[in-house]
N, C-alpha and C positions, 0 to 999 in steps of 0.2 A: 642287627639291632634298629629300633624300632628307630622311624624319623621324628623329630620332631612334633608334627602336624597331626602325627599319629596318637602321639600321649594324651591320656585324660587332661580333662581342663584342669582338675585339681593338681596336679604335679606342674604342668605346666605356669600355675599362679604362687606356687610354694618356690618356683625357680627364678620366677621373677621378683620375686620378694627378699630372696637370699641374696639375688646379685644388688638388688637397690642394698640393702644392709651394709654388705662389704664392700659397696664403692662411696659409702657415706663413713665409714670405719676409715676407709683410706683417706678420704678427705680430712676428716677432721685428723686424722692422725699426722697427715703430712701437708695439707694445705690449709693449716687452722691457725688463728692468732691467740683464740682464747678457750682452744678445746668445745666450742660449741658450736659457733662458725665458722665456714670455710671460705675462702677467698676464691674458690674453684668447687660445685658442688656437681660431679658427674652423674650424680643418681639423676639428678632433674634433665639433663640428654636425655639418660637412657629411659626412663620414664616415658617421657612423649613418644620419644622412637617406637617402645611396647606397644603404646594406643595405637599409634600412627599404623604401624601393622596388622596388631591383632582385636583392637577395639578396644570400646570402653568399658569392657569386661572385666578388662584390667587393672581400672582404676585401683578396684580392691587391695592389689598388690603393692601399689602406694601408700597408701593407707598405712595397712599393715606394716611396711617397711621403713616408714619416715614415723612410727610411732617406736619402733622396736631400735634404731638406729640412736634416738634421743633418750629411750630409756636406758641405753647399754653407754651413751656417755655422761650417765647420772642423773638426767633432768626426771621430775614429779612426772605422775603418770598423767594428772590434765594436762600438763604443759605440752606432754610429750603428743596427748592427745590434741590440742591444740595444735602443734604442728603438722601433725597428720592430714587433719581436717586442712590447715590453708595449701599444703602440699596439694593435694589430693584437687581441692577446688581451681586453683591455679593448671592445673596440667589440665583437668579437665575442659577447663573453659579453654583453654590453649587449640585441645585436641580438637572442639567442635567448630572454632573460628576456622581453623585450615581447613575441615573436612569440610564446610561450607562455602568454600571459596572453591569456585568450578574451576578454575585455573591455576589452582595452585595442583603440584603433581611431585608425589614426595621421590621419585629418580634423582629432584634437584638437578635437569635437566636443563634450566636457563636462569638467567640471574634475576629474572621477574619469580621463581619459584622461593630463592634466597631472601628476596626482601619482604616475601610473604611474610616467610616464617619470621622473621624480625618484627616485623609489624604484627602479626597475629600470634606468635607466641613466647618471642622473647620478652617483650614491654609486656603483656599481662601477669605472664607468670612470673615473671619476676619482681613485678609490684604487687600483686594479691599475697604471694609466698611470702613475702620479704615482712611485710603490714600486719599480715595473722599470725607471721610463726615470732617474731620479732614481739609483738602485742603480748601473747601468750606466754615466752619466757621470760618477758618483763615482768607480767601480774605475777608469775610465782617465783620471781627472786632470781631467777637463772641468770639473767642479766640485771647491769645496775640502769635506772632512769637515766641518769647522767650521760650513758652512753650511747644513746638510741638513735641519734643521727649518726654514727659512726658504724653501730651493728646494723642500722636498715643500709648502710654503703655496701657494707661486706658482705651482707645478703643478698642485694640484688647485683652485685659486680659478680658472685659466684654462680647465681643462677644463670645470667644472662649471656657468660662466658660458655657455661656449658651446654645451653641450648643453642649458641650460635655456632660450637664446632661440632660435639657431637653426636645430633641429628643427622645433620649432611653426611658427617663420617660414615655411622653405621648403614646408612642407607644407600649411599652409592655404592659400598665395598659390596652390598649385597651381590651386587653383579662385580664381573671382572672388568679390567679395561678392554675397552672395544677395539685398540690397536693391541695387536699381539706383542709382548714383552720378548725380544730376541734377547741374545747374551749382551751384546751393545748397550741397550737400552738398561737390564738388569744392573748391570754395574753403572751403569751412569743415575741409576735412581738409588743405590747401596750409597754410593759416593754422595751425593748429597745429602741422604738419613746421614751417614756417619761425618758430616762437616756440620750439618744443621744443630748433631747430640755436642759435637765439640764446639761449636760458636757458643751454643747455648751458656754451654758449662761456664765457658770462659766468660763471655758478657753477664751473666745474671746470676752465676754464682761460684766468679773470682777464685775460678781454676786458673792456677800459674801467676797467681798476682805479684807474690814475693820474687817471679823470676825475670817479669815484663815490667815491675814498679810501676811508675807513673802514665803508662801507655796508655791516649785516651780510648776508653773503649767505648763505642756508639750501637747505642742499638738497632738503628739504619742498615749496621753491618748483615742484616739477618734477610734485607728486601733482597740482593741479588739472588741467594737463594730460593725465596718464596716465587721470584721470576723464572729462574732457570726452570723450577718443577712447573711453574705454570705454561710457560712455551715449550719445554722438550717433551714434558712426560704427562700433565694434565690434572684433573681433577683430584683424583684418588691422592695422589705424591703431595698434593698442595696440602689436604686436607690432614695426613698422617705427618706434614710437616708442622704445619700450626696448630693442630694435638701437640706435638712435642714440647716445641717453643712455648707454649702457653704454661703448660704444667710446669719448666724450666723458671721462666720469668717470676709464674708465683710463689713458688719454692724461694726466687732470691725475696720477695717481697716481705714474706714471712721471716728469712734468716736476716733482711736488711742487710744483703748487700749485691754485690754488683750493677746493675747499670740504673738502677731504681732506688737505691741504697740513701735512706734519708731519714733522720730524726721522727719527723712525722710521719706517723703512721697514715695519714688521710692523703697527703702527697703522692706518699708512695702507691698504694693504691689507684689515684686517681691516672696518676702516671701510666700506671702499667695498663688499668683498664684502658686510657684512649689508645696507647701504642699497639695494643694486641687487639682492640677492635677496627682500627686502621687497617694495620698487618693483614687480618682476616680477610676484613672486605675487600680491598686489595688484593691480593693472592688469588679468592674465589670468584669474583668478579673478572679478572685478568683470564683465570682458566677457564672459566664459560666462555669468554667472548672469543678466545681461542678455538675452543670445541665448536661453537659454533660458525666461525667463520672455514676452519675446516668443512662441515657439514656443507656449510653454503657453498663452497669450491666443488666439494665432490658432487654437489647438485648441479651446478654448473659445469661440470667435467661431461657427468652425465645427460645431462642436456643437448649440452653440444653434438656430443655421439648421438642421439638419437632425433637432432635436428637435420642431420648430414645422414635420413634415413632415405631407401627408394622410395618413399612417399615423398610428389612435390608439396612445399610448405610454404605456407604464406603468415607473416607477421604484420596485424595493423593495428593501428589505435581505436578508439572508440567512436572514428568517423568512417572509416574503412580504407584512411593512407596508409600505403605498405610503409611497415618501418623495416622490414627486412624477407628475406626467401631465400630458399636452398640450393645446391647444385642441383638436385634433381627436380627443381622449379625452372629451372635454366634448361636441361637437358629436352623435359617434355615440352615446354611452352616456346622456348627459343628466347627470351629474353634474359638478357645479365643483369646481376645485380643493380649495377649504377642504372640503367632502363628501367629497372622496376620500383626501386624504393625512391616513395616522395609521389607516384602517381597512387590511382585510386583502386581500389579492387573488382571497379568497371573495367579498367585495362582490358580483362581477357574473354569479357562476355562477348557472345555471339547472338544472333539474331533470333535462335531458335526458339527463345526463349522471351517473353515480354516485361516490361520495366515493371510491372506487379508482381509478376515471376520472384522476381531477386529482390521484392522490398518484403514479399513474407517472408523468403530466407531469415536475413535478419531479421525481421519481426519476430519470429521464432527463435531465433538465437538469443536475441535479447531476453525474450520471457521466459524460454526453458532453460537456457544454457547452452542449446546445441540443437544441430539440424544435421543430416546427413541422407544422402539420396544421387540420384544419377541426375548429371547434368551434360549440356554440351558445349563447349567452352572453346574459343579461337587462338589459335598460334601466330607467332608473329608473322607468318610467313602469310598468313591469310585463311589457313585448314581448319575448320571446324570440327572436332571430334566430343565422341563421351565420353564424362571422366566420375568414376564415382565420389564424390565428394564430402567430408566430413567441414561443419563451423562450429568451432567453440566459442562459447566467453571467456575473459578471465576480468575477474572482480579482485577489488581491495580490499582490506577490510571494513570499511562501511558500506560493501554489497553493490557499490558501484563498477561500471563495466569501464573498464580501463583497455584492454585491447580484444580483437578477435584472432582467433588460429585457423586457418584454414589448411587440411590436409586434402590433395585428391591424387586419383592414381588413374593412370590411360587406359579403360576398357576398350579398347578399339580392337585387338587382337580375339577377347571374351564374346563382342557384340558379332563379329565377322565366324567366329566357330557356332555360335547360336545360330545365325540366320543361316548359316551351310546346313546344320541340323535340321532347320527346318523346313527348310526346303526339301532336302530329304525325305524327311519325312513324308510331305506333302504329296511329292511324285511320288515317293511308293504308295500312299493311300491311293492317290488317284488313279494309281494304277490296276491297286487291290480292286478299289469300287468298282471302274469300268468292269472288270472283269466279272464281278456279282452281280452286279446291278441288274443285267440282261437277265442272269439266270433267275435272280428273283421276280422279273418282268413275267418270262415266259411260265414260271410255275403260276404267278396269280392269273394269267391269262386261260392257264390249265383249270384251273378253281372254278372261273368264271363259266367257261365250254362246259365243266361239269352240272354246274349250276342251274344255264338254260337247258342243256338236257333235260337233268331233272323237272325244271319247272312245265317244258313242254310234255311229258311224261304226264304229270302229276298238274294241270291249271289252276287246283286250288289251292296253291302254292306259291302259284307268279307272284304273288304281289309281292309279301316280303321276301324272297328268293332273290325279286329284281332290287330292292332294298338293298340287301347284302352283296348283291353283284356291284353296286354303284359304289358300296364301300370298298370292296378287295379294288376296281378299278381306278378309284382317286388312289389308294397307296401306291399301285401300278404306274398312274401317270407322273408320280413321282419320281421314278425311277427313269421313267422314260425322259423327263425333261433334265434330270444328273445327266444321265448319259448322251444325251444332246447336246450339252454345254458345257462348259468348265464347273468342277466342283465347288460346292456352295452357294451356286447361282441360282438356284428355283426363284424366277421370278414371279408375285402375285398375279398380273395382267396372263401370264401364260397359262399357270396354274388354273386361271378362272376358264377361262377359254376354252382348254382341255377337258377339264371333267363335263362344262356346260353341255360341251361338242357329244362326251359320253353319255352325259344322260338322257341329250337330245335325239339319239340313235337306240339307244335302250327304249326311252318309253314313246318313242314318235310323238314327241311335242317337241314344237319350234321354240325356243331358245335364243334370243338375239343380245348379243354381248357388245355394249357402248362403250369404247375407250376412247380418250379425247387425243385430236391430233400432234396436240404437243404432251410428252408422256415423259415424265421422270423414272423409272422403272422401280419400283420396291421389292429389295431381294429380301427371302424370308431369312429368318435366322435359320440352321440347319437345323439346329432341336426342335424346332417348331413347324418342320414344312409339314409331315406326314398329318398331327394334329389339324393343323389347319385346314388342309386338302380333305378331311374328313369332315370338318366343322362346313366347309363350303359345299360338298356335294348333300349334307344333311338339311343344308338350307334351301338350297337350289331343288332337291328332292320334298321336300316340305312346300315349296310354292308351286311345283309339278303336281302334288297329289292334291291339292288343297285349293284346285279354281284353274292350274293349267292345260290340264286335260277335258275340260269341261269347255275352257273357253278355246284353247288352240292356242296360246301363245306366255312368254316369260321373259321380260325383258331386265337386263341385269346393266347396273351404271357403274361404270369406276371413275373416280373423279379425287383432285388434290385442293378443294377449295373447299370452307376456305380456308384450312392449316393448312399450309403448305409441307408441312413436315407429316401429315396424317395420310394416307388413303382410306378410301371412305366405297364400300362396296355395298349400292343397293340394289336389293330384288326385289320386282314387283312382278304382282299375280292379281288375276281378277279375281275376288272372291271375299269373303268375308271372315275375318277374325275374331274366332271364339275364343275371347277371354276366360270364359268359364269351362270352358270344356275339359273333359274327364281327359288327365293325362297318364300314358303309362307307368305302372309302377316300376317295372323294369330299371336298372340303374343304366343299359345301352341301348336304350329306344329312342328316336324322335329326339326331343327338347333336355330329357336326361343325360344322352350323350352328348348333345351340343355344349352342355353347362359344363358335363364333367372333362371335356377336351380345350374347352377356353383357357390361352395362357391365363397367368394369376397378373398380370401387368402387360399393358401394350394393347390391349383389346378393349372394345365397348359394342355390347349387342344392343337394340332396340327393336321395336315394331309399333307400327302405328295404323289406324285406318283411313284412309282417305278417301270417300265417297263408295265404289263399287269395288277399289283396289286393295291391299292389304300390302306395305312397303316393311320391308325389312333392311335395316341397314348395320353394316359391319364396320367398323372403326378401328383400323391398325396403324400403329404407331410404331417407335422403339420401344424395347430392345426385340420385338416379332419382327421388324421389318429395319432395314436401311436404301439408302438412296441412291441409286447410281447417276450419272450425269446427265443433263435434260437432255433428249435426243425426241427425234419423232416418231410416235409410232410405228 
C-alpha cells in the first residue's frame, strides 16, 4: 500500500475535503443548536492542522469543504460560498501568523507554543470566520438578524474550542509518547479514560440522574482526572481526555442537560466555554510543565555524570571566581572542594606563563566562546606540570557571559614519552650521521684530489677547476665541523675560518679572519649550513679573483654591531667593483649561484666601493642563525 506522501496531490486534496465535510456534518448533527452553526467545529481544527503539516496549497480543500457542508445543510449557494471564503481567509491568516513566528513549533513541546497557537490562530481565525460566515448567512436569510449576537457567540466558541484542542491533539499524536508505556501504564491510561467517559456522562449528560437524585454534580470533579493524566501520563493523555470531555460538555449544552443546564442558551454557552477553556489551559500547561521539568531533571542527571568525568573541571562565575570543582580536579591538583570554591582561577597558575598570557586566554574565550591549548599549572604541593586545557564561556538568553567552564587533562605522561622518543631519535640520528659524514667527507676529498690531478695535467682548466674544488671543499667543511662537535651546531665563525683556510691554501693568497675577543657564537640552521657554506666560498673566492691575487691579502671581519641579534660578515679586498661587468648567464656560476643559494629570509647581501677597496657585506639573522651564550672567542 502506498504511503500518503506518495499519493498524487489531487487525491490528497480530495481526502482533505472529504474529511472536512464529514467533520462538519458530524458537528451539525450532534453539536448544533440550529442545524446551521455548531458549538464545536472540529473541521476548523482539522483544516489548520493540515495546513501546518502540508502547506498553504490545501487551502482549496478548506474552501470546497466549507462550501459543500453548508450546501448539504440547505444553505443557498452564495451564502455557502461566503462561508467558504470566510473559513479559508481565517485559516490562511492563522497559518501565516504561526509559520512566520520563528519560535513556534508544531510539535507543541513548550507552553510558549500553545500560547502562540491561542494568540496567532484561535483569536484571528474564530473572529474572521465568525464575522464573514454569520454576515453571509444572515444576508441570505439563513439566520435571523435578531439573533446575530447569539449566532456570533456560537460560531466563535465552536471555532475557538476546536482550534485550541484539535491541532495540538493531532500534531502531538503524530509521534508516540517518549516514555515507553508498559502494562501498568497502559492499564492506568485506560482507567483514566474510562473514568473520564463515565464522569462526563454523569456530569454533563445526566446519566443516573434518577438514581442519584439531587446529588450535587460539579464540573470541577473532572479536574482530578486531568491532573492525574498531566502528572502521570503526559501530554498525549491530557489532550485525549480534554477532547472527550469537551465533546461531552457541549453535547450537554445542546441538550440542556447536566452541569451546564440553564434555560438561557447564552448562559449555557458562556459557562461551558469558560469551564472548558480553563480546564484545557490548566491541563495542557501542567502537562508541558511536568514534561519540561522531567527533561530538565534528566539534563541535570546527565550533567552531573558528565561533571564527574576523568577530566578536571572548574566552573567559575563571569569574574573567574570558582563556584564548583569536580573530584578529578581534586585528584589532579590536590585542592579539595572547600579549598577551591570561593577562590579565583589564578589559584592554580604557575610561573611558566606571564600575566598577559592568562589575560589573552580569558579575552579570547570572551570573544570567540572558547580557548584550548597546552598550559602549565601548579599543584597544591607546588609541583608545576603540563596540562591540556579547554576554557568555554556560558551565556544567558541576552548573550551576556554568566560562567566559564574550564576542563584540563594532565599530559605529563605524554610529555615524558615524547621526550624519550625525541631523545632516542636524536641519539640514533647522531650516531648515524657520525657514521656517514666521514664517508661523505672522504669521498669529497677524493673528488678534489681527482680534480687537482686533472688541473695539473691540463693547466688551461686550472682556474674553473679550482673554483669547483672550492665549492666541493666547502661542503666537506660542513661535515668536518659536524663530526667534531654536537649535531646541529655548525658555528658561523668556525665555518668562515675553515673555508678561508681552504681557499688560502688552494689559491696561495693570504686571508686574514678577524673575530672580536668577546663573541656570542651564532649557530647555523641545519637546513641552511651547506647553502651558507657555498655562499661564503663564492664571496671569498670572488674577492681573491678580483683583487686578492694581485695585491696579496683578503680581510674578513665578523661583528655583532650595531644589531646584537645580527652577525655581519665583511669581506674586504683591494680592487675595483665593476657594477656594469658582464655576468655569466649560467645559473650556477658566480653571482648567479650566490643569488640562488641565499635563503629567502634572515640574510642580506650588499657591496660598496670605498676608495681602492671593495667591501662585500653579508648579514645573517634569525631564522638562519641562533645564538649561544656569550664567551671569549
